[in-house]
Wavefront OBJ file of the C-alpha trace (Angstrom):
o trace
v 82.079 116.593 78.165
v 80.965 113.033 78.283
v 81.875 110.664 81.047
v 82.698 106.733 80.696
v 79.538 105.712 81.521
v 77.494 108.071 79.312
v 75.517 106.320 76.309
v 77.690 105.550 72.900
v 81.041 106.159 74.627
v 83.872 103.253 73.876
v 84.941 102.196 77.185
v 87.204 100.209 75.902
v 88.702 102.777 73.461
v 89.113 105.724 76.368
v 92.445 105.780 77.743
v 93.145 106.755 81.321
v 94.388 110.237 79.792
v 90.894 110.502 78.374
v 88.989 109.730 81.932
v 88.044 112.741 84.417
v 86.664 111.219 87.586
v 83.188 112.454 88.137
v 83.989 114.164 91.814
v 86.773 116.568 89.721
v 84.274 116.739 87.028
v 81.725 118.619 89.778
v 84.530 120.253 91.557
v 85.441 121.752 87.975
v 81.932 122.448 87.365
v 82.177 120.829 84.316
v 78.960 120.261 82.261
v 77.822 117.182 82.187
v 75.558 115.565 79.029
v 72.291 117.898 78.181
v 69.388 116.322 79.199
v 65.569 117.624 77.618
v 63.026 119.309 79.409
v 63.276 121.945 82.389
v 66.359 123.206 84.055
v 67.230 121.247 87.593
v 66.034 122.979 90.274
v 69.065 122.192 92.429
v 72.806 122.208 91.686
v 76.081 121.617 93.139
v 76.404 125.507 93.427
v 73.281 125.746 95.323
v 73.968 122.869 97.594
v 77.906 123.927 98.436
v 76.643 127.582 98.918
v 73.619 126.420 101.460
v 76.310 123.493 103.295
v 78.979 126.524 103.615
v 76.468 128.868 105.053
v 75.499 126.149 107.605
v 79.165 125.402 108.651
v 79.683 129.334 108.947
v 76.834 129.536 111.629
v 77.188 125.744 113.160
v 80.863 124.625 112.190
v 81.571 121.863 110.103
v 79.759 119.295 112.846
v 76.506 120.854 111.536
v 76.956 120.129 107.801
v 74.816 116.998 107.403
v 73.293 116.016 103.833
v 70.011 115.698 105.100
v 69.901 119.622 107.133
v 71.731 120.711 103.759
v 69.038 119.139 101.928
v 66.273 120.432 104.666
v 67.373 124.001 104.094
v 66.981 124.448 100.115
v 63.669 122.512 100.227
v 64.655 118.895 99.130
v 65.151 115.629 100.263
v 68.368 114.145 101.219
v 68.488 111.316 97.983
v 67.853 114.606 96.062
v 71.205 115.820 96.582
v 73.113 112.593 95.794
v 71.779 113.202 92.415
v 74.579 116.111 92.471
v 76.843 115.281 95.216
v 78.261 112.212 95.662
v 78.749 111.860 99.325
v 79.046 113.579 102.414
v 82.994 113.724 101.735
v 82.571 115.033 98.437
v 80.284 117.786 99.672
v 82.954 118.454 101.747
v 85.958 118.974 99.541
v 83.447 121.077 97.195
v 82.973 123.420 100.435
v 86.592 123.444 101.280
v 87.414 125.009 97.378
v 84.467 127.426 97.261
v 85.330 128.594 100.817
v 88.368 129.120 100.262
v 88.352 131.770 97.521
v 90.558 133.047 95.279
v 94.498 134.525 96.182
v 94.863 138.666 96.666
v 97.280 139.713 94.195
v 100.921 139.077 95.665
v 102.752 140.293 93.108
v 106.581 140.975 94.233
v 110.122 140.698 93.407
v 111.009 139.184 97.000
v 110.005 135.756 97.050
v 110.773 136.151 101.096
v 107.922 138.957 101.502
v 106.112 137.179 98.659
v 105.784 134.054 101.120
v 104.903 135.724 104.348
v 101.889 137.728 102.438
v 100.818 134.296 100.892
v 100.964 132.579 104.305
v 99.166 136.102 105.813
v 96.369 135.682 103.078
v 95.610 131.949 103.796
v 95.318 132.517 107.499
v 92.860 135.259 106.979
v 90.312 132.696 105.041
v 90.831 130.138 107.679
v 90.693 132.781 110.648
v 87.203 134.137 109.267
v 86.379 130.289 108.863
v 87.918 128.118 111.449
v 85.719 125.115 110.165
v 88.249 124.942 106.974
v 90.794 123.421 109.270
v 88.796 120.823 110.332
v 87.765 119.740 107.046
v 89.731 116.261 106.348
v 92.693 116.182 103.660
v 91.376 114.074 101.181
v 94.533 114.658 98.588
v 96.503 116.761 97.478
v 94.996 120.190 95.939
v 92.963 119.773 93.228
v 89.732 122.195 92.826
v 90.075 125.562 91.103
v 90.715 127.979 93.903
v 92.601 125.379 95.526
v 94.912 125.521 92.655
v 94.807 129.412 92.225
v 96.482 129.473 96.045
v 99.147 126.834 94.881
v 99.346 128.757 91.692
v 100.287 131.939 93.860
v 102.812 130.499 95.834
v 104.713 128.752 92.836
v 105.107 132.316 91.050
v 106.279 133.570 94.166
v 108.980 130.998 94.407
v 109.410 131.167 90.530
v 111.872 134.027 91.866
v 114.413 131.355 93.360
v 116.010 128.356 91.798
v 114.646 125.957 93.635
v 113.195 122.644 92.270
v 109.636 121.654 91.671
v 109.931 119.379 94.842
v 111.358 121.986 96.975
v 108.526 124.876 95.907
v 105.842 122.262 96.333
v 107.294 121.233 99.514
v 107.680 124.857 101.152
v 103.990 125.257 99.816
v 102.881 122.309 102.327
v 104.716 123.429 105.103
v 103.728 126.810 105.064
v 100.142 125.717 104.875
v 100.318 123.051 107.224
v 101.760 125.744 109.790
v 98.910 127.924 108.860
v 96.097 125.563 109.792
v 97.645 123.997 112.638
v 98.162 128.069 114.097
v 94.531 128.765 113.053
v 93.060 125.579 114.778
v 94.904 125.348 117.964
v 94.503 129.612 118.299
v 90.556 129.234 117.316
v 90.424 126.383 120.316
v 92.202 128.679 123.043
v 90.172 131.670 121.942
v 87.057 130.310 122.838
v 88.199 129.029 125.957
v 89.808 132.373 126.875
v 86.098 133.805 125.416
v 84.361 130.897 127.834
v 86.349 132.287 130.658
v 85.671 136.170 130.032
v 89.751 136.971 129.299
v 91.878 138.218 126.849
v 95.250 136.633 126.000
v 97.438 138.643 127.758
v 95.724 138.263 130.980
v 95.295 134.621 130.443
v 99.319 134.056 129.650
v 100.344 136.390 132.733
v 97.834 134.217 134.849
v 99.308 130.734 133.333
v 102.751 131.678 133.929
v 101.966 132.779 137.413
v 100.176 129.473 138.078
v 102.948 127.210 136.454
v 105.741 129.254 138.373
v 104.492 127.433 141.575
v 104.191 124.333 140.085
v 107.282 123.280 138.211
v 109.701 122.011 140.361
v 113.576 123.256 139.343
v 114.929 120.003 139.986
v 112.714 118.008 137.811
v 112.099 120.666 135.360
v 115.291 122.786 135.478
v 114.724 124.692 131.891
v 111.001 125.373 132.352
v 111.531 126.228 135.369
v 113.688 128.847 134.373
v 110.946 129.937 131.703
v 108.119 130.727 133.983
v 110.651 132.405 136.438
v 111.411 134.958 133.359
v 109.399 137.918 132.297
v 107.937 136.329 129.229
v 104.239 136.142 130.595
v 104.852 139.654 132.547
v 105.821 141.758 129.461
v 102.345 142.546 127.648
v 99.809 144.676 129.188
v 96.319 143.620 130.070
v 94.858 145.833 127.116
v 96.982 144.348 124.308
v 94.313 143.475 121.594
v 94.578 139.700 121.146
v 94.792 140.307 117.271
v 98.217 142.507 117.851
v 99.546 139.034 120.066
v 98.550 136.626 117.531
v 99.729 138.458 114.749
v 102.982 138.291 116.576
v 102.939 135.090 117.269
v 101.981 133.940 113.975
v 104.999 135.535 112.856
v 107.103 134.198 114.905
v 106.662 130.746 113.673
v 106.666 131.536 110.074
v 109.666 133.664 109.948
v 112.068 130.610 111.268
v 110.357 128.588 108.253
v 111.299 131.283 106.191
v 114.613 131.409 107.457
v 114.816 128.087 106.484
v 113.613 128.313 102.890
v 116.128 131.353 102.811
v 119.274 128.528 103.643
v 117.913 126.672 100.716
v 117.457 129.203 98.308
v 120.845 130.069 98.501
v 122.365 126.784 98.198
v 120.283 126.277 94.994
l 1 2 3 4 5 6 7 8 9 10 11 12 13 14 15 16 17 18 19 20 21 22 23 24 25 26 27 28 29 30 31 32 33 34 35 36 37 38 39 40 41 42 43 44 45 46 47 48 49 50 51 52 53 54 55 56 57 58 59 60 61 62 63 64 65 66 67 68 69 70 71 72 73 74 75 76 77 78 79 80 81 82 83 84 85 86 87 88 89 90 91 92 93 94 95 96 97 98 99 100 101 102 103 104 105 106 107 108 109 110 111 112 113 114 115 116 117 118 119 120 121 122 123 124 125 126 127 128 129 130 131 132 133 134 135 136 137 138 139 140 141 142 143 144 145 146 147 148 149 150 151 152 153 154 155 156 157 158 159 160 161 162 163 164 165 166 167 168 169 170 171 172 173 174 175 176 177 178 179 180 181 182 183 184 185 186 187 188 189 190 191 192 193 194 195 196 197 198 199 200 201 202 203 204 205 206 207 208 209 210 211 212 213 214 215 216 217 218 219 220 221 222 223 224 225 226 227 228 229 230 231 232 233 234 235 236 237 238 239 240 241 242 243 244 245 246 247 248 249 250 251 252 253 254 255 256 257 258 259 260 261 262 263 264
């Protein structure tokens, strides 16, 4: 597809409907105007794959244009011929690393949204750096649109309008991102101390019950005096606790969605 800056294009005749920004063309891998000579030794896919590999190994903070270029045997300036900026690279990485959603075919919208949320969590849990990619706008890449399509297909079983459908998917996605980010940070701290989640929660409750003054914080004191932090055996797998914690918040969201679905 020819862009607005391509030779021979009458820019004055081009309408807003004809124009697709260069960053979106690269995100969707739209072909640029053909060039004579040998095929380029570098392209967007190679750059993104190298950047994702670095992020998987070193975290998002380890991804820089010079570092990605060096891993490919090129200079940083060479990358800018294919990727407009560091921010654009992050957007490309996020879409590529998200992959495509699994088959979520179900007639039960609640079960479908639950599976959708757990599938999203699995992606971010495998690559926690995804939760650190700055939001540059609404979903716009092919993989992100595939996830949106899967969610909208689930909600098509309801009579909700488009605004509510988009709002629900945005809410659940935000919950997944924040949950994974917080869980990953806490898990790193526990790993550094050599403790599992059950032991960490028990020690937390036992310490705070001695510090929280019932006269000043009556309800919080009652919380720490309860059996909540003592119920899990030390050998309870962290993944089991994580699933339960994640499900608790998710079911509260789905309860609210159910009310809206009934009203519609």
